[in-house]
C-alpha positions in Angstrom: -11.5 -52.1 -96.2 -13.7 -55.2 -95.8 -10.6 -57.5 -96.2 -8.9 -55.9 -93.2 -11.6 -57.1 -90.9 -12.0 -60.6 -92.4 -11.7 -63.8 -90.3 -8.7 -64.6 -92.2 -6.9 -61.3 -91.5 -7.7 -61.6 -87.8 -6.4 -65.0 -87.7 -3.1 -63.9 -89.2 -2.8 -60.9 -86.8 -3.4 -63.2 -83.9 -0.7 -65.6 -85.1 1.7 -62.7 -85.7 1.1 -61.2 -82.2 1.7 -64.7 -80.6 4.9 -65.0 -82.5 6.1 -61.6 -81.7 5.4 -62.1 -78.0 7.6 -65.2 -78.0 10.4 -63.6 -79.9 10.3 -60.6 -77.5 10.5 -62.9 -74.5 13.5 -64.7 -76.0 15.2 -61.4 -76.7 14.7 -60.3 -73.1 15.9 -63.6 -71.8 19.0 -63.1 -74.0 19.5 -59.5 -72.7 19.4 -60.9 -69.1 22.1 -63.4 -69.8 24.4 -60.8 -71.4 23.7 -58.4 -68.6 24.7 -60.9 -65.9 27.8 -61.7 -67.9 28.8 -57.9 -68.2 28.0 -57.3 -64.5 30.3 -60.3 -63.5 33.2 -59.1 -65.7 32.8 -55.5 -64.2 32.8 -56.8 -60.8 35.8 -59.1 -61.3 37.8 -56.4 -62.8 36.9 -54.0 -60.0 37.8 -56.5 -57.4 41.3 -57.0 -58.9 42.1 -53.5 -58.3 41.0 -53.4 -54.6 43.1 -54.5 -51.5 42.2 -57.8 -50.1 40.2 -57.9 -47.1 38.9 -54.4 -47.2 35.1 -53.5 -47.0 35.1 -52.6 -50.7 36.9 -56.0 -51.6 34.3 -57.9 -49.4 31.3 -56.1 -51.0 32.5 -56.7 -54.5 32.9 -60.3 -53.5 29.4 -60.5 -52.2 28.3 -59.0 -55.5 30.2 -61.6 -57.3 28.6 -64.4 -55.3 25.2 -62.9 -55.9 25.7 -62.8 -59.7 27.1 -66.4 -59.7 24.1 -67.5 -57.8 21.7 -66.0 -60.3 23.9 -67.1 -63.1 23.8 -70.7 -62.0 20.0 -70.5 -62.3 20.1 -69.4 -65.8 19.8 -72.7 -67.2 16.7 -73.5 -65.1 15.2 -70.2 -66.0 15.8 -70.8 -69.6 14.2 -74.2 -69.5 11.1 -72.8 -67.7 10.9 -70.0 -70.2 11.1 -72.3 -73.1 8.4 -74.5 -71.6 6.1 -71.6 -70.9 6.8 -70.1 -74.4 5.9 -73.4 -76.1 2.8 -74.1 -74.0 1.7 -70.5 -74.4 2.1 -70.7 -78.3 0.2 -74.1 -78.3 -2.6 -72.9 -76.1 -2.8 -69.6 -78.2 -3.0 -71.3 -81.4 -5.3 -74.0 -80.0 -7.6 -71.3 -78.8 -7.5 -69.3 -82.0 -8.3 -72.3 -84.3 -10.7 -73.9 -81.9 -12.7 -70.6 -81.5 -12.7 -70.0 -85.3 -14.0 -73.6 -86.0 -16.8 -73.2 -83.4 -18.0 -69.9 -85.0 -18.2 -71.6 -88.5 
């Protein structure tokens, strides 16, 4: 029981939680990209069955434009997410090891 609360076990748990946070963020970003792709495909398929210049056709076209605009921002969002992820990991690890060294 004593080993469960040792400094080494706490350090390992902290590193694991930092890693899991980063992985879950990457998975969430991947789900966003897949969802945008699927919504775009559904809207394109739906619009192909509609009569041109009707209200439904125009609304579907507006939806496609919105998905395209968000899709165009995906590389930028990925870059920002990657930078935040790396900085978060570095700051978390720095804080973890700096605090443990100060306590010794």
